[in-house]
C-alpha positions as CSV (number, residue, x, y, z in Angstrom):
1,M,0.2,0.1,0.0
2,I,1.4,3.3,-1.0
3,K,1.8,6.0,1.5
4,A,3.8,8.4,0.4
5,I,5.2,10.6,-2.5
6,V,8.5,11.6,-3.2
7,F,9.5,14.5,-5.3
8,D,12.4,15.5,-7.0
9,F,12.6,19.1,-7.2
10,D,14.4,20.4,-10.3
11,G,12.6,19.6,-13.4
12,V,9.6,18.1,-11.5
13,I,8.4,20.6,-9.1
14,I,9.9,23.9,-10.8
15,D,11.5,23.8,-14.4
16,T,14.7,25.2,-13.2
17,E,16.6,23.1,-16.0
18,T,15.5,24.9,-19.1
19,P,16.5,28.3,-17.4
20,L,19.8,26.9,-16.7
21,F,20.1,25.8,-19.8
22,A,19.0,29.0,-21.6
23,S,21.2,31.0,-19.5
24,W,24.2,29.6,-20.5
25,Q,22.8,29.7,-24.0
26,E,22.7,33.4,-23.9
27,I,26.2,33.7,-22.9
28,F,27.5,31.5,-25.4
29,S,25.6,33.1,-28.4
30,T,27.0,36.3,-27.1
31,Y,30.4,34.8,-28.4
32,N,28.5,32.8,-31.5
33,A,29.2,29.9,-29.9
34,H,26.7,27.1,-29.7
35,L,26.1,25.2,-26.4
36,E,24.7,21.6,-27.2
37,V,21.3,20.4,-25.1
38,S,23.4,16.8,-24.7
39,I,26.1,18.4,-22.8
40,W,23.6,19.7,-20.3
41,T,21.3,16.8,-19.9
42,K,23.8,14.1,-19.2
43,T,24.3,16.0,-15.9
44,I,20.7,16.4,-15.0
45,G,19.5,14.4,-12.0
46,T,23.0,14.4,-10.6
47,A,25.4,16.8,-8.1
48,I,28.5,16.5,-10.8
49,H,29.4,19.9,-11.8
50,F,30.3,20.9,-15.7
51,D,32.9,23.4,-16.4
52,F,31.0,25.7,-18.7
53,C,33.2,28.4,-18.6
54,Q,35.9,25.8,-19.7
55,H,33.9,24.4,-22.6
56,L,33.0,27.8,-24.0
57,E,36.9,28.8,-24.1
58,D,37.6,25.5,-25.7
59,I,35.1,26.1,-28.3
60,T,36.2,30.1,-29.0
61,G,39.8,29.5,-28.4
62,M,39.5,32.6,-26.1
63,A,40.0,33.6,-22.1
64,F,37.6,34.9,-20.3
65,D,37.1,36.1,-16.7
66,R,35.2,33.6,-15.3
67,D,34.3,35.2,-12.0
68,K,32.7,37.8,-13.9
69,L,31.2,35.3,-16.6
70,T,29.7,33.3,-13.7
71,T,28.2,36.0,-11.8
72,Q,26.2,37.6,-15.0
73,R,25.1,34.6,-15.7
74,R,24.1,33.2,-12.7
75,Q,21.8,36.6,-12.0
76,R,20.0,35.9,-15.1
77,Y,19.2,32.3,-14.1
78,L,17.8,33.4,-11.0
79,D,15.8,35.6,-12.9
80,L,14.5,33.0,-15.1
81,V,13.7,30.4,-12.2
82,D,11.8,32.9,-10.1
83,A,9.4,33.7,-13.0
84,E,8.9,29.9,-13.4
85,P,5.7,29.0,-12.0
86,L,5.1,25.4,-10.5
87,L,4.9,22.7,-13.3
88,P,1.5,21.4,-14.5
89,G,-0.1,19.2,-12.2
90,V,2.1,19.7,-9.0
91,A,0.0,21.7,-6.6
92,E,-3.1,19.2,-7.7
93,Y,-0.8,16.1,-6.4
94,I,0.0,17.6,-2.9
95,E,-3.5,18.4,-2.5
96,S,-4.7,15.2,-3.6
97,A,-1.6,13.5,-1.5
98,E,-2.9,15.5,1.4
99,R,-6.4,14.3,1.3
100,H,-5.4,10.7,1.0
101,G,-3.8,10.6,3.9
102,L,0.3,10.3,2.0
103,S,3.2,11.6,3.7
104,L,5.2,14.1,0.9
105,G,9.0,14.4,0.6
106,V,11.5,15.6,-1.5
107,A,14.9,14.1,-2.7
108,S,17.4,16.1,-4.7
109,S,20.9,16.6,-6.0
110,S,20.3,19.9,-5.1
111,D,21.6,21.5,-2.5
112,E,19.2,22.4,0.8
113,K,19.3,26.1,0.7
114,W,18.1,26.1,-2.8
115,I,15.3,23.5,-2.2
116,V,14.1,25.0,0.9
117,G,14.1,28.7,-0.3
118,H,12.1,28.2,-3.7
119,L,9.5,25.8,-1.4
120,T,9.3,28.8,1.2
121,E,9.0,31.8,-1.6
122,R,5.9,29.8,-3.2
123,G,4.3,28.8,0.3
124,L,5.0,25.2,0.0
125,L,7.5,24.1,2.4
126,A,5.5,23.3,5.4
127,R,3.2,20.9,3.0
128,F,6.2,18.7,2.8
129,D,7.4,16.4,5.6
130,A,11.0,15.4,4.6
131,V,13.3,17.4,2.4
132,K,16.5,15.3,1.5
133,S,19.2,16.8,-0.8
134,R,22.8,16.2,-1.5
135,D,24.1,17.7,1.9
136,H,22.5,15.0,3.7
137,V,24.1,12.2,2.0
138,E,27.3,10.9,0.9
139,K,26.5,10.1,-2.7
140,A,23.8,11.8,-4.8
141,K,21.9,10.3,-7.5
142,P,22.1,7.9,-9.6
143,E,23.1,6.2,-6.1
144,P,19.7,5.3,-4.0
145,D,20.7,7.2,-0.9
146,L,18.5,10.2,-1.5
147,F,15.4,8.2,-1.9
148,L,16.3,5.9,0.6
149,A,17.2,9.1,2.9
150,A,13.5,9.9,2.5
151,V,11.5,7.1,3.0
152,E,13.2,6.5,6.4
153,A,12.6,10.3,7.4
154,L,9.2,9.7,6.5
155,G,9.0,6.5,8.3
156,V,7.8,4.2,5.3
157,R,9.4,1.2,3.5
158,P,10.5,1.9,-0.2
159,E,8.0,-0.2,-1.7
160,E,5.3,1.9,0.2
161,A,6.4,5.1,-1.7
162,I,5.9,6.7,-4.8
163,A,8.9,8.6,-6.7
164,I,8.2,11.5,-9.5
165,E,11.3,11.9,-11.5
166,D,12.4,13.4,-14.9
167,S,16.0,12.3,-15.6
168,A,17.5,9.3,-16.3
169,N,19.8,9.5,-13.1
170,G,16.9,10.1,-11.2
171,V,15.1,7.1,-12.0
172,T,18.0,5.2,-12.0
173,A,18.2,5.9,-8.1
174,A,14.9,5.9,-7.3
175,K,14.5,2.4,-9.0
176,R,17.5,1.2,-7.2
177,A,16.1,2.5,-3.7
178,G,12.8,-0.1,-4.5
179,L,10.2,2.7,-5.1
180,Y,7.5,2.3,-7.4
181,T,9.0,5.1,-10.2
182,V,6.8,7.5,-12.1
183,A,8.9,9.5,-15.1
184,V,7.5,13.0,-15.9
185,P,10.2,14.3,-18.5
186,N,10.2,18.0,-19.4
187,P,11.6,19.9,-22.6
188,M,15.4,19.2,-21.2
189,T,14.6,15.3,-20.3
190,R,12.2,14.4,-22.8
191,D,14.7,13.1,-25.3
192,L,16.5,10.6,-22.6
193,E,16.3,7.2,-21.9
194,L,13.5,6.7,-18.9
195,D,12.3,3.2,-19.8
196,H,13.8,1.8,-17.0
197,A,10.8,4.0,-14.9
198,D,7.4,2.0,-14.2
199,R,5.9,4.3,-15.9
200,I,6.3,7.2,-18.0
201,I,3.7,10.3,-18.2
202,D,3.7,13.6,-20.5
203,S,2.8,15.7,-17.5
204,L,1.1,15.0,-13.8
205,A,-1.8,16.9,-15.0
206,D,-2.5,14.2,-17.8
207,T,-2.6,12.0,-14.8
208,P,-4.7,12.3,-11.8
209,L,-2.8,11.0,-8.6
210,P,-5.6,9.0,-7.3
211,Q,-5.1,6.5,-10.6
212,L,-1.3,6.6,-10.2
213,L,-2.1,5.2,-6.6
214,Q,-4.1,2.5,-7.9
215,Q,-1.5,1.2,-10.4
216,A,1.2,1.4,-7.9
217,N,-1.3,-0.6,-5.2
218,D,-2.2,-3.0,-7.9
219,L,1.4,-4.5,-8.7
């Protein structure tokens, strides 16, 4: 019996991934360079750091003031993220989960300050019973540690929880942890290999939570 829902954060609750790529693509375009989407998508769902400044220097053969470039890019990124609404169906899933008496958690490879800040700004932090970030585990996704930490904090077994993910790395982590895993790809992850998820849906808005609960409970 499903007792909890564990959300990834970036790309599931808020689309922070498209703005991140867009902010870097704007920088690259300034120097007549092109940033391939595939380079970025490989890092989605992990704590892996990709050196975009080095990549830009490699492409252009130019040297940049990295601090200035990074500061400029980050401010643009934050402005874009602040303008992002909740992804379709997220609010409805939270409300439906509460009506069904389910616990809610977050398991994200981002840092705690980032997750808590955005949840607080959108009035959602109190709705979640547990928030686990890369600050709380030794290994981030695709290792299972984050999801195991989340279900432990929620007081449920892995098989009693549904994970909602958007990336291949995230799906791998959730499956390794033993959760029923639903992939909801966004514009940055829709071309990734997600077939190892138990179910793939285009949007949470397209599949009401009761339907998902019935499918997960029937396994």
